[in-house]
C-alpha positions in Angstrom: 0.0 0.0 0.0 1.3 3.4 -1.0 2.3 5.7 1.9 0.4 9.0 2.1 2.8 10.3 4.8 3.9 13.9 4.2 7.7 14.6 3.8 8.5 18.3 4.3 12.2 18.3 5.1 15.5 19.7 4.0 18.2 17.3 3.0 21.9 18.0 2.5 24.6 16.4 0.3 28.4 17.0 0.7 30.4 16.0 -2.3 34.1 15.9 -1.7 35.5 15.8 -5.1 39.0 16.0 -6.6 38.7 19.6 -7.6 36.0 21.1 -5.4 34.0 20.3 -2.2 30.3 21.1 -2.6 27.4 21.5 -0.1 23.9 21.2 -1.6 20.8 21.7 0.4 17.4 20.9 -1.0 13.9 21.2 0.5 11.6 18.3 -0.3 7.8 18.6 -0.3 5.9 15.3 -0.8 2.3 15.1 0.1 2.1 11.4 -0.9 -0.3 12.2 -3.7 1.7 13.9 -6.4 5.4 13.9 -7.5 7.7 15.3 -4.9 9.0 18.8 -5.3 12.7 19.5 -4.8 13.7 23.1 -4.2 17.3 24.1 -4.1 18.0 26.2 -1.0 21.8 26.4 -1.0 24.7 25.4 -3.1 28.3 26.2 -1.9 31.3 25.2 -3.9 34.9 25.6 -2.5 37.8 24.7 -4.8 39.9 22.7 -2.4 41.8 21.0 -5.3 42.7 17.9 -3.2 43.8 16.1 -6.3 46.9 18.2 -6.9 48.3 17.0 -3.6 47.2 13.4 -4.1 48.4 12.8 -7.7 51.7 14.6 -7.1 52.6 13.3 -3.6 50.2 10.4 -2.9 48.7 12.1 0.1 46.8 15.2 1.3 49.1 17.9 2.8 48.7 19.0 6.4 47.7 22.4 5.2 44.8 21.1 3.1 43.8 18.7 5.8 43.4 21.6 8.2 41.4 23.5 5.6 39.1 20.5 5.1 38.4 20.4 8.9 37.5 24.1 8.9 35.3 23.7 5.8 33.4 20.8 7.3 32.8 22.8 10.5 31.4 25.6 8.3 29.2 23.2 6.4 27.9 21.7 9.7 26.9 25.2 10.8 25.1 25.9 7.5 23.2 22.6 7.8 22.0 23.7 11.3 21.0 27.1 10.0 18.9 25.4 7.2 17.4 22.9 9.7 18.7 19.9 7.7 16.8 16.7 8.7 19.3 14.3 7.2 22.6 14.4 5.2 25.1 12.3 3.5 28.8 13.2 2.9 30.7 11.3 0.2 34.3 11.5 -0.9 35.4 10.3 -4.3 38.7 9.8 -6.2 41.2 12.1 -4.4 40.3 10.9 -0.8 40.0 7.3 -2.2 43.5 7.4 -3.6 45.2 9.4 -0.8 47.4 7.3 1.5 46.1 9.4 4.4 42.5 9.6 3.2 41.1 7.3 5.8 43.0 9.1 8.5 41.6 12.5 7.4 38.0 11.2 7.3 38.4 10.0 10.9 39.8 13.3 12.0 37.0 15.2 10.4 34.4 13.1 12.1 36.1 13.5 15.5 36.4 17.3 15.2 33.2 18.2 13.3 30.8 15.3 13.8 30.4 14.9 10.1 30.7 11.2 9.0 32.2 10.9 5.5 31.9 7.8 3.3 34.6 7.0 0.9 32.7 5.6 -2.1 34.0 3.5 -4.9 34.0 4.6 -8.5 31.2 2.2 -9.3 29.1 3.5 -6.4 29.7 7.0 -7.6 28.6 6.1 -11.1 25.4 4.5 -9.9 24.5 7.4 -7.6 25.1 9.9 -10.4 23.1 8.2 -13.1 20.1 7.0 -11.0 17.8 9.9 -11.5 18.9 10.8 -15.1 16.6 8.3 -16.7 13.9 10.9 -16.3 16.0 13.4 -18.3 16.0 11.2 -21.5 14.3 12.6 -24.6 14.0 9.1 -26.0 13.5 6.3 -23.5 14.0 3.7 -26.3 17.4 5.1 -27.4 21.0 4.4 -26.5 22.8 6.8 -24.2 26.2 6.8 -22.6 26.1 8.7 -19.3 29.6 10.3 -18.9 30.6 12.0 -15.7 34.0 13.7 -15.8 35.6 14.5 -12.5 39.1 15.6 -11.4 40.2 12.1 -10.6 38.0 9.7 -12.6 35.5 9.4 -15.4 32.4 7.3 -14.8 30.6 5.7 -17.7 27.1 4.2 -17.6 25.5 2.7 -20.7 21.8 3.0 -20.9 19.8 1.1 -23.6 16.0 1.3 -23.7 16.1 2.9 -20.2 18.0 0.0 -18.7 21.6 0.1 -17.3 23.7 -2.4 -19.4 27.2 -1.3 -18.5 29.0 0.7 -15.8 32.6 1.4 -15.2 34.9 3.9 -13.5 38.2 4.9 -15.2 41.2 6.6 -13.5 41.1 9.4 -16.1 40.3 12.8 -14.7 41.1 16.4 -15.4 43.5 16.9 -12.5 45.1 13.6 -13.1 45.7 14.7 -16.6 47.2 18.1 -15.5 49.5 16.1 -13.3 50.5 13.6 -16.0 49.2 10.9 -13.7 47.0 8.9 -16.1 48.4 5.6 -17.3 48.3 5.0 -21.0 46.8 1.6 -20.3 43.8 3.4 -18.8 43.2 5.3 -22.0 43.6 2.1 -24.0 41.0 0.4 -21.8 38.6 3.3 -22.1 39.0 3.3 -25.9 38.5 -0.5 -26.2 35.5 -0.5 -24.0 33.7 2.5 -25.7 34.4 1.1 -29.2 32.9 -2.2 -28.2 29.8 -0.5 -26.7 29.5 1.6 -29.8 29.4 -1.6 -31.9 26.8 -3.3 -29.7 24.7 -0.2 -29.3 24.7 1.9 -32.5 23.4 5.4 -32.6 24.5 6.1 -29.0 24.6 9.7 -27.8 26.0 11.1 -24.6 24.5 12.5 -21.4 27.2 14.7 -19.9 27.8 15.4 -16.2 30.2 17.5 -14.2 31.1 21.1 -13.8 33.1 21.3 -17.0 30.5 20.2 -19.4 28.1 22.5 -17.7 30.5 25.3 -18.4 30.9 24.3 -22.0 27.1 24.5 -22.3 27.2 28.1 -21.0 30.1 29.0 -23.3 28.4 27.7 -26.4 25.8 30.1 -28.0 22.5 28.4 -27.3 20.9 30.4 -30.2 23.1 28.9 -32.8 22.0 25.9 -34.8 24.7 23.8 -33.2 23.2 23.7 -29.7 20.0 24.2 -27.8 18.6 24.1 -24.3 20.6 21.6 -22.3 22.1 20.1 -25.4 25.4 20.6 -27.2 26.3 19.4 -30.7 29.7 17.6 -30.8 30.7 19.9 -33.6 30.1 23.0 -31.3 31.9 21.3 -28.4 35.0 20.7 -30.6 35.0 24.3 -31.8 35.1 25.7 -28.3 37.5 23.0 -27.1 40.0 23.8 -29.9 39.7 27.5 -29.1 40.4 26.9 -25.4 43.3 24.5 -25.8 45.2 27.0 -27.9 45.0 29.6 -25.2 46.9 30.1 -22.0 45.1 29.7 -18.7 45.3 33.5 -18.2 43.8 34.1 -21.7 40.9 31.7 -21.0 40.2 33.5 -17.7 40.2 36.9 -19.4 38.3 36.1 -22.6 35.7 33.7 -21.2 35.6 35.0 -17.6 36.6 31.7 -16.2 37.7 31.2 -12.6 41.2 29.9 -11.9 40.1 26.5 -10.9 37.9 26.1 -14.0 40.3 27.6 -16.6 42.8 24.8 -16.3 40.6 21.7 -16.0 38.2 22.7 -18.7 40.6 21.7 -21.5 41.4 18.1 -20.3 37.6 17.7 -19.7 37.1 18.7 -23.4 39.6 16.1 -24.5 37.8 13.4 -22.5 34.3 14.3 -23.9 35.5 14.7 -27.5 37.5 11.5 -27.4 34.4 9.5 -26.2 32.1 11.3 -28.7 34.5 10.3 -31.6 34.6 6.7 -30.4 30.8 6.6 -30.3 30.3 8.7 -33.4 27.9 10.6 -31.3 26.3 13.8 -32.7 25.2 15.5 -29.5 25.6 15.7 -25.7 22.6 16.2 -23.4 23.6 18.2 -20.3 20.9 17.9 -17.6 23.1 19.9 -15.2 22.7 17.4 -12.4 25.6 15.9 -10.5 26.6 13.6 -7.6 25.2 15.9 -4.9 21.7 15.7 -6.6 22.0 11.9 -6.7 22.9 11.8 -3.0 19.8 13.8 -2.0 17.6 11.6 -4.2 19.0 8.6 -2.2 18.3 10.3 1.1 14.8 11.1 0.1 14.2 7.5 -1.1 15.6 6.1 2.1 13.4 8.3 4.3 10.3 7.6 2.3 10.9 3.8 2.6 11.3 4.1 6.3 7.9 5.7 6.8 
């Protein structure tokens, strides 16, 4: 029997990524009769850039560890201010790969009360793609969901609305900037995507992550090469080629990019265009939803089930 219990709460997600640490707070209204309404109350993004420590030295520096503790204390206070009923904090590639990642997580919990889960690449991929099935224009088509982060790239293959393949590759924007991607990893990605392209012809891409969101904003949505939440691969390549032939400073000046976006946007473009070429994809859907949204969806589902 369906529950008619009312959910009227705020939930929070903390996404500790390789490039930035995000706090997302959403208010959920569910009267048990219609579809739940999610309203974004707060989004804070702090560019901690943990990956630069990890991929260069194998661990997170004491300086950044101290900053992380201070940031989590701030996020805890913000969650109190917004009367957050439940939260989940997840750490991805940088903390996962850091030799002192587990130690830092314990320190943060001891000093701030925030419990952080270090999730696998597979779990990250599952959490990210879960609610995107609703974003599809064509439920019967083939889509490759591609989430590009600082430390890893998650791929999920959807065919007729069903997940048929999922994998996490140690290829990310900050890894690339640090020359920390093994050639074998690129070979594996190429082999796997080519095989999927053969098995699922006509596949297009659903793109996720801050960089593809920025590409969407940079591309003229009034041109015939793009549209609302959609980028043609041709348009993406034009902007990518422009950016990669500029210095970081030139990108910041011409495109008004922040420092922590101006460097990673180029390796992200390489990842997306490489996968698009392997698939022979013509466009990329950009629903502008990420891991933090997936975390909150999971909290909501858990709380609803418990009623």
